[in-house]
Z-matrix of the N, CA and C atoms (Angstrom, degrees):
N
C 1 1.457
C 2 1.533 1 108.79
N 3 1.313 2 116.11 1 134.92
C 4 1.456 3 121.63 2 178.77
C 5 1.521 4 109.40 3 -74.74
N 6 1.324 5 115.65 4 136.44
C 7 1.465 6 121.95 5 -177.48
C 8 1.526 7 110.15 6 -107.00
N 9 1.315 8 115.51 7 132.40
C 10 1.463 9 122.22 8 -179.11
C 11 1.526 10 108.99 9 -118.01
N 12 1.321 11 115.36 10 131.30
C 13 1.461 12 120.88 11 171.59
C 14 1.519 13 107.15 12 -101.34
N 15 1.316 14 116.48 13 118.71
C 16 1.455 15 123.15 14 -177.58
C 17 1.524 16 109.75 15 -106.65
N 18 1.324 17 116.46 16 125.92
C 19 1.466 18 122.19 17 175.43
C 20 1.528 19 107.82 18 -120.52
N 21 1.316 20 115.60 19 109.52
C 22 1.472 21 122.09 20 -177.22
C 23 1.521 22 107.95 21 -149.50
N 24 1.335 23 117.44 22 123.31
C 25 1.469 24 119.70 23 -175.30
C 26 1.525 25 114.23 24 -81.75
N 27 1.313 26 118.59 25 -15.49
C 28 1.467 27 121.38 26 177.91
C 29 1.534 28 108.49 27 -84.29
N 30 1.333 29 116.00 28 114.69
C 31 1.471 30 120.85 29 -176.03
C 32 1.521 31 113.63 30 -55.76
N 33 1.337 32 117.30 31 -48.13
C 34 1.461 33 120.35 32 -178.34
C 35 1.524 34 111.21 33 -62.59
N 36 1.325 35 116.94 34 -44.76
C 37 1.469 36 120.96 35 179.44
C 38 1.527 37 110.32 36 -63.77
N 39 1.327 38 117.53 37 -42.97
C 40 1.464 39 121.40 38 -179.28
C 41 1.531 40 110.55 39 -61.41
N 42 1.332 41 117.20 40 -45.12
C 43 1.468 42 120.33 41 179.46
C 44 1.523 43 111.31 42 -65.95
N 45 1.315 44 116.80 43 -40.88
C 46 1.459 45 123.06 44 179.19
C 47 1.532 46 110.42 45 -61.27
N 48 1.339 47 116.63 46 -48.50
C 49 1.467 48 121.08 47 -179.49
C 50 1.528 49 111.15 48 -66.55
N 51 1.313 50 116.40 49 -40.27
C 52 1.469 51 119.90 50 179.58
C 53 1.524 52 110.75 51 -60.27
N 54 1.327 53 116.59 52 -48.63
C 55 1.477 54 120.15 53 179.43
C 56 1.528 55 111.39 54 -60.11
N 57 1.321 56 117.17 55 -43.67
C 58 1.466 57 120.84 56 -178.18
C 59 1.528 58 111.41 57 -64.23
N 60 1.318 59 117.13 58 -41.52
C 61 1.465 60 120.17 59 -178.36
C 62 1.526 61 111.92 60 -72.86
N 63 1.325 62 117.24 61 -35.78
C 64 1.465 63 119.89 62 175.07
C 65 1.530 64 109.82 63 -64.54
N 66 1.323 65 115.92 64 -42.65
C 67 1.468 66 120.38 65 178.26
C 68 1.531 67 111.29 66 -61.52
N 69 1.341 68 116.82 67 -31.32
C 70 1.465 69 121.52 68 178.84
C 71 1.530 70 111.86 69 -80.78
N 72 1.343 71 116.97 70 -1.94
C 73 1.459 72 119.80 71 173.77
C 74 1.516 73 115.91 72 102.77
N 75 1.314 74 117.92 73 14.32
C 76 1.460 75 121.12 74 -179.51
C 77 1.520 76 111.04 75 -103.44
N 78 1.326 77 115.50 76 153.07
C 79 1.456 78 121.40 77 169.63
C 80 1.526 79 106.13 78 -89.38
N 81 1.319 80 117.94 79 129.49
C 82 1.460 81 121.92 80 -175.52
C 83 1.524 82 110.31 81 -125.40
N 84 1.323 83 115.21 82 130.25
C 85 1.456 84 122.65 83 172.01
C 86 1.519 85 105.26 84 -117.52
N 87 1.338 86 117.51 85 125.95
C 88 1.464 87 119.01 86 -173.29
C 89 1.527 88 112.46 87 -123.83
N 90 1.341 89 113.53 88 150.51
C 91 1.460 90 122.32 89 179.12
C 92 1.513 91 109.16 90 -137.70
N 93 1.346 92 115.05 91 155.89
C 94 1.461 93 119.67 92 -178.41
C 95 1.525 94 113.43 93 -97.52
N 96 1.350 95 117.08 94 6.26
C 97 1.462 96 119.76 95 175.92
C 98 1.518 97 110.14 96 -156.12
N 99 1.305 98 115.22 97 158.91
C 100 1.460 99 120.77 98 -175.86
C 101 1.515 100 114.17 99 -67.87
N 102 1.323 101 117.88 100 -35.88
C 103 1.464 102 120.53 101 -178.01
C 104 1.523 103 111.34 102 -63.23
N 105 1.320 104 117.39 103 -46.46
C 106 1.470 105 120.76 104 178.47
C 107 1.522 106 111.47 105 -63.91
N 108 1.328 107 116.31 106 -39.63
C 109 1.467 108 120.23 107 178.09
C 110 1.526 109 110.55 108 -62.69
N 111 1.328 110 116.50 109 -42.45
C 112 1.467 111 120.55 110 179.59
C 113 1.526 112 111.00 111 -62.46
N 114 1.328 113 116.62 112 -42.49
C 115 1.471 114 119.57 113 179.34
C 116 1.528 115 110.45 114 -59.49
N 117 1.329 116 117.45 115 -39.35
C 118 1.474 117 120.65 116 178.77
C 119 1.527 118 110.75 117 -68.15
N 120 1.329 119 116.95 118 -39.03
C 121 1.469 120 120.39 119 178.04
C 122 1.522 121 111.95 120 -61.63
N 123 1.299 122 116.65 121 -29.68
C 124 1.462 123 120.58 122 178.71
C 125 1.522 124 111.27 123 -72.47
N 126 1.336 125 117.11 124 -19.64
C 127 1.461 126 121.87 125 -176.17
C 128 1.525 127 113.93 126 -93.41
N 129 1.336 128 117.02 127 -30.82
C 130 1.461 129 119.06 128 -175.02
C 131 1.531 130 110.78 129 -155.25
N 132 1.336 131 116.48 130 156.96
C 133 1.471 132 120.12 131 -177.15
C 134 1.528 133 113.14 132 -82.14
N 135 1.320 134 114.31 133 150.95
C 136 1.457 135 123.02 134 174.70
C 137 1.514 136 108.29 135 -132.98
N 138 1.334 137 116.21 136 158.30
C 139 1.463 138 121.32 137 177.58
C 140 1.519 139 111.56 138 -85.51
N 141 1.344 140 115.89 139 -32.71
C 142 1.462 141 121.17 140 -173.95
C 143 1.518 142 110.65 141 -145.26
N 144 1.321 143 115.20 142 137.62
C 145 1.461 144 121.93 143 169.19
C 146 1.518 145 106.59 144 -103.78
N 147 1.322 146 116.08 145 118.80
C 148 1.463 147 123.06 146 177.64
C 149 1.513 148 106.24 147 -112.55
N 150 1.335 149 116.50 148 112.30
C 151 1.455 150 119.04 149 -170.22
C 152 1.516 151 113.32 150 -136.88
N 153 1.325 152 114.28 151 140.25
C 154 1.453 153 120.60 152 166.38
C 155 1.528 154 106.08 153 -68.48
N 156 1.322 155 117.74 154 159.33
C 157 1.464 156 119.68 155 177.88
C 158 1.522 157 110.76 156 -90.27
N 159 1.319 158 117.17 157 -48.07
C 160 1.460 159 120.96 158 -175.80
C 161 1.528 160 109.07 159 -91.44
N 162 1.353 161 115.60 160 107.61
C 163 1.465 162 122.10 161 179.84
C 164 1.524 163 108.90 162 -145.19
N 165 1.336 164 116.10 163 158.69
C 166 1.464 165 119.51 164 175.95
C 167 1.533 166 111.68 165 -74.09
N 168 1.299 167 116.21 166 161.13
C 169 1.467 168 126.01 167 174.73
C 170 1.519 169 114.02 168 72.32
N 171 1.310 170 118.47 169 -51.24
C 172 1.463 171 122.79 170 175.71
C 173 1.515 172 106.95 171 -152.19
N 174 1.333 173 117.44 172 123.06
C 175 1.463 174 118.73 173 -178.53
C 176 1.529 175 110.70 174 -74.36
N 177 1.312 176 115.69 175 168.51
C 178 1.456 177 121.12 176 -175.52
C 179 1.512 178 114.30 177 -64.43
N 180 1.321 179 117.70 178 -33.62
C 181 1.465 180 120.01 179 -179.98
C 182 1.527 181 110.34 180 -68.02
N 183 1.328 182 116.88 181 -44.46
C 184 1.464 183 120.18 182 177.11
C 185 1.523 184 110.34 183 -63.77
N 186 1.330 185 117.03 184 -41.80
C 187 1.459 186 121.44 185 177.05
C 188 1.521 187 110.38 186 -58.08
N 189 1.316 188 116.98 187 -48.01
C 190 1.466 189 121.03 188 -179.01
C 191 1.524 190 111.61 189 -64.27
N 192 1.321 191 116.72 190 -40.68
C 193 1.469 192 120.54 191 179.29
C 194 1.528 193 110.11 192 -61.45
N 195 1.317 194 116.26 193 -48.12
C 196 1.467 195 120.27 194 179.81
C 197 1.527 196 111.84 195 -66.61
N 198 1.328 197 115.84 196 -39.79
C 199 1.469 198 120.51 197 -178.88
C 200 1.519 199 111.47 198 -63.14
N 201 1.336 200 117.22 199 -41.41
C 202 1.467 201 119.43 200 -179.40
C 203 1.525 202 112.04 201 -75.79
N 204 1.330 203 117.10 202 -17.29
C 205 1.472 204 119.37 203 170.23
C 206 1.528 205 109.35 204 -70.83
N 207 1.330 206 116.96 205 -38.63
C 208 1.463 207 121.60 206 176.81
C 209 1.521 208 111.70 207 -69.09
N 210 1.327 209 116.87 208 -41.94
C 211 1.463 210 123.12 209 -176.12
C 212 1.519 211 109.34 210 -139.79
N 213 1.332 212 117.60 211 93.91
C 214 1.472 213 120.64 212 -177.99
C 215 1.533 214 113.91 213 -60.56
N 216 1.338 215 117.93 214 -19.03
C 217 1.468 216 120.82 215 -179.71
C 218 1.523 217 113.14 216 -89.24
N 219 1.331 218 117.09 217 -4.51
C 220 1.459 219 120.99 218 -179.75
C 221 1.524 220 110.33 219 -63.96
N 222 1.321 221 116.67 220 129.04
C 223 1.464 222 121.49 221 174.60
C 224 1.522 223 108.34 222 -80.68
N 225 1.340 224 116.46 223 146.31
C 226 1.460 225 121.21 224 -177.62
C 227 1.522 226 109.84 225 -130.76
N 228 1.332 227 115.11 226 132.65
C 229 1.458 228 120.69 227 172.25
C 230 1.519 229 108.38 228 -134.11
N 231 1.334 230 114.85 229 132.56
C 232 1.454 231 121.17 230 175.66
C 233 1.519 232 109.32 231 -99.37
N 234 1.320 233 116.49 232 139.20
C 235 1.456 234 122.30 233 170.19
C 236 1.521 235 105.21 234 -116.45
N 237 1.317 236 115.70 235 122.00
C 238 1.460 237 116.98 236 -172.14
C 239 1.514 238 112.80 237 -158.92
N 240 1.292 239 115.09 238 157.17
C 241 1.456 240 122.23 239 169.61
C 242 1.509 241 110.47 240 -92.40
N 243 1.345 242 116.27 241 0.81
C 244 1.466 243 122.37 242 -176.53
C 245 1.523 244 110.62 243 -123.21
N 246 1.332 245 116.85 244 56.95
C 247 1.468 246 121.50 245 -175.00
C 248 1.516 247 112.96 246 -57.75
N 249 1.317 248 118.16 247 -34.84
C 250 1.467 249 120.81 248 -177.96
C 251 1.528 250 111.44 249 -61.02
N 252 1.324 251 117.02 250 -31.80
C 253 1.461 252 120.36 251 178.69
C 254 1.524 253 110.12 252 -64.92
N 255 1.316 254 116.89 253 -45.92
C 256 1.463 255 121.05 254 -178.10
C 257 1.516 256 111.55 255 -66.92
N 258 1.299 257 116.78 256 -33.41
C 259 1.459 258 120.33 257 -176.37
C 260 1.524 259 112.68 258 -83.40
N 261 1.311 260 117.49 259 -9.84
C 262 1.450 261 122.07 260 179.46
C 263 1.532 262 109.02 261 -65.82
N 264 1.341 263 118.44 262 123.67
C 265 1.471 264 120.08 263 -178.19
C 266 1.525 265 113.41 264 -62.58
N 267 1.318 266 117.37 265 -20.73
C 268 1.465 267 120.38 266 179.60
C 269 1.527 268 112.67 267 -84.27
N 270 1.314 269 118.62 268 -1.58
C 271 1.463 270 121.75 269 -173.54
C 272 1.524 271 113.44 270 -77.50
N 273 1.320 272 118.51 271 -14.17
C 274 1.460 273 123.68 272 -176.38
C 275 1.523 274 112.92 273 67.26
N 276 1.329 275 117.31 274 16.87
C 277 1.461 276 120.27 275 173.93
C 278 1.535 277 108.25 276 -67.63
N 279 1.332 278 117.47 277 146.23
C 280 1.467 279 119.01 278 177.47
C 281 1.531 280 111.55 279 -54.76
N 282 1.319 281 115.84 280 137.25
C 283 1.458 282 122.41 281 -174.90
C 284 1.535 283 113.24 282 -55.88
N 285 1.321 284 116.83 283 -37.15
C 286 1.462 285 120.75 284 -175.15
C 287 1.526 286 113.75 285 -89.91
N 288 1.326 287 116.73 286 5.82
C 289 1.463 288 119.78 287 -176.83
C 290 1.524 289 111.04 288 -65.59
N 291 1.304 290 114.95 289 142.64
C 292 1.455 291 122.57 290 175.87
C 293 1.527 292 107.82 291 -99.98
N 294 1.334 293 116.46 292 150.88
C 295 1.466 294 120.63 293 -179.99
C 296 1.522 295 108.97 294 -126.90
N 297 1.319 296 115.34 295 128.49
C 298 1.453 297 121.88 296 175.21
C 299 1.521 298 106.77 297 -117.46
N 300 1.319 299 116.44 298 116.47
C 301 1.464 300 120.94 299 -175.67
C 302 1.518 301 111.51 300 -84.65
N 303 1.335 302 115.14 301 136.67
C 304 1.460 303 121.58 302 174.12
C 305 1.519 304 108.44 303 -77.36
N 306 1.304 305 119.22 304 144.48
C 307 1.459 306 126.32 305 -5.11
C 308 1.527 307 110.63 306 -79.32
N 309 1.311 308 116.56 307 153.01
C 310 1.459 309 121.92 308 177.66
C 311 1.515 310 108.67 309 -139.55
N 312 1.320 311 115.28 310 160.38
C 313 1.459 312 121.55 311 177.31
C 314 1.526 313 107.57 312 -88.69
N 315 1.321 314 117.67 313 145.99
C 316 1.462 315 120.88 314 -179.64
C 317 1.525 316 112.61 315 -57.76
N 318 1.318 317 116.64 316 -32.98
C 319 1.468 318 119.38 317 178.34
C 320 1.526 319 110.49 318 -62.53
N 321 1.346 320 116.14 319 -38.92
C 322 1.472 321 120.03 320 176.87
C 323 1.526 322 110.55 321 -61.62
N 324 1.323 323 116.22 322 -43.31
C 325 1.461 324 120.60 323 179.63
C 326 1.523 325 110.47 324 -60.85
N 327 1.305 326 117.10 325 -52.30
C 328 1.467 327 121.22 326 -177.90
C 329 1.531 328 110.45 327 -62.02
N 330 1.325 329 118.03 328 -42.55
C 331 1.470 330 121.20 329 178.52
C 332 1.529 331 110.68 330 -60.45
N 333 1.324 332 117.50 331 -43.78
C 334 1.468 333 121.03 332 -178.65
C 335 1.535 334 110.92 333 -68.84
N 336 1.325 335 117.38 334 -39.06
C 337 1.458 336 120.75 335 176.28
C 338 1.529 337 109.78 336 -61.49
N 339 1.318 338 116.82 337 -46.32
C 340 1.463 339 121.09 338 178.80
C 341 1.519 340 111.62 339 -60.79
N 342 1.334 341 116.57 340 -41.94
C 343 1.471 342 121.07 341 179.27
C 344 1.528 343 110.71 342 -63.10
N 345 1.307 344 116.67 343 -45.80
C 346 1.476 345 120.59 344 -179.35
C 347 1.518 346 111.85 345 -63.64
N 348 1.318 347 116.91 346 -42.37
C 349 1.458 348 120.16 347 -177.04
C 350 1.524 349 112.50 348 -74.99
N 351 1.320 350 117.39 349 -20.88
C 352 1.471 351 120.48 350 177.48
C 353 1.522 352 111.80 351 -83.77
N 354 1.325 353 117.11 352 -17.75
C 355 1.478 354 121.07 353 -176.57
C 356 1.521 355 111.37 354 -69.08
């Protein structure tokens, strides 16, 4: 089973995404901030990091940068209302990261997760 680490500071969004991804057949471990998510990544492997960009303690771009230093094969997807930030070449976001802009349909999320994990 593919394992997803979800970092999203909005409680309702985090619960909504977790339920949808579990229903799609994934194991999901979720955190409400980047620092806690990073600590978990240091302890065990995941197939995908799904992260909001704007979060307290450690933003999603920094989380993704550090996470891919730990595991260069880790897939990264950002979910954000600030897509331009993630796409900015100066942001230090991982080159292969995918961006899904809010609002999005759950089918789009699941399709993009499946595409990333199949690559």
